[in-house]
C-alpha positions, 0 to 999 in steps of 0.5 A: 551315141546310144541305140535309142538315140540312133533310131530316134535321130534315124526317124525324124523324117517320118516323125516330123511328118506324123507329128505336124500333120496330127497336130494340123489335124487337131488344130482344125476342130480345136481339139474336138475328135471329130470323124473328119480328124479320123479321115485325116489320120487315117490318110496320114498313115496311109501316106507313111506306107502303111497300107491301107487295111493296117491303117484301118485297123489302127484308127479303129482301135484309135476311135475306141480309146478316144472314147473311153479315155475322152482324148481332145488333145493331138498329145493325145491322140500321138500318146494313144496311137504310139501305144497301138502301134507298140502292141501292133508291132509286139511279138517275134521280134527276138532273135535266138542265136544260143547253138553253137554254131548258129546260121543266119542266111541273108536274102534280098534283091540288088540295091537293098543293102543286103551285103551291107547289112551282113557286115554291120550284123557281123560286126554288132555281134562281134561287139557283143563277144561273139566270134562270127564268120562270114560265107560269101553264097552270093556267087552270081554276082562278082561285086556281092564277094568283094563287097564282102569281103571288103564288110568283113575286113571292115567289121574284122571278121573271117570270110569263106569264099568261092569263085565267081559262079561257084555253087552256092550250097558248095559255099555255105558247106564249107562255111559251116565246115569252116565255123564247125573247126574254128569253133564259131559261135555266129555263121552269117550267110550272102545268098542271092536274090534274083525274083526275076528268076523264083524257080532257080532261087527256089531251088538254089535255096532249097539246096542250101536248107539241105546242107544246113539240115544235115550240117547243122541240124540242131542249130539256131537259125534265120532267114532274113529278108533284106528291104529298103525303107524308102522303096515303100509299097515295092519293098511291102511286095518284095516281101510278099514275094520272097515269102512264097519262095522262101522259110522268112523268118524276119526283115531287117529294114534298111534306110528308115533313116532316108524315108519320111513313110516308117509306116512302112514296117506296120505294113510288113507286120501286120499284113503280111505277118512277118516281124522285123527283127533290125532295122537300119538307120544310119551310114554307119557300122554300128548303126544295125540294130535290133528291132524293139515294138515300143522303142520303134513306136516311140521315134514314130510319133515322140516319146511318152 
């Protein structure tokens, strides 16, 4: 199954909700885009966790287009919304991993699919022909190290690990040294995400950044925050909190196939100005894919 087909299938719950609500709203007014319809459409977006401010901006753009293009059908509304959403989400989703090695730090609270996402990223990049090395720097949770070891095996990549409770920055240092020695293309490091103790987390990430600055001063670098799409507004709140304490460059949004509230992507991108870089749309190892604004908008409102 191709990447778009997996995304299209994974977004079915969100798309069905959107399409059904739009068609119902338009049927009530016999194809006329009344103020009541605009209000209903805004409510539909808010209910999909798009966020009030973002939903309002989308509807204002829709008003302008509807007037210029004389939109009078559910299909026209979906087409216009699809274009507006694609424009809103565009920009910043590219991931350039050109230097050798490049490095990705992955952060996120327990339970969002952080370890699983790292395994899927490793498999994706290996499939592209890159030599990948994982670093188990979430040392405060023994299960995290064991889980990452399992995913490294599934993806067919090497792993650097220390004992439970070891200094995460030391793990990152050893992973970088191993990566240089083995001529790897990409290092992906799991790091802790204990939001309940922000000061410790800030200090821990600060040490890790200093290690990378010293050992890989000119490397391409991403700090990716993993969020669970099914948690809706809670995911947005987590993104806001992590943004305050970490140099987050992008989002990995997991479990999009398990929610009818895919609008959370718009909320994060527009209100927090953090681009979504990867999305998870299934349980399989191949179900992590790079984010594309047009493909996402097509999957949310139906293909144009």
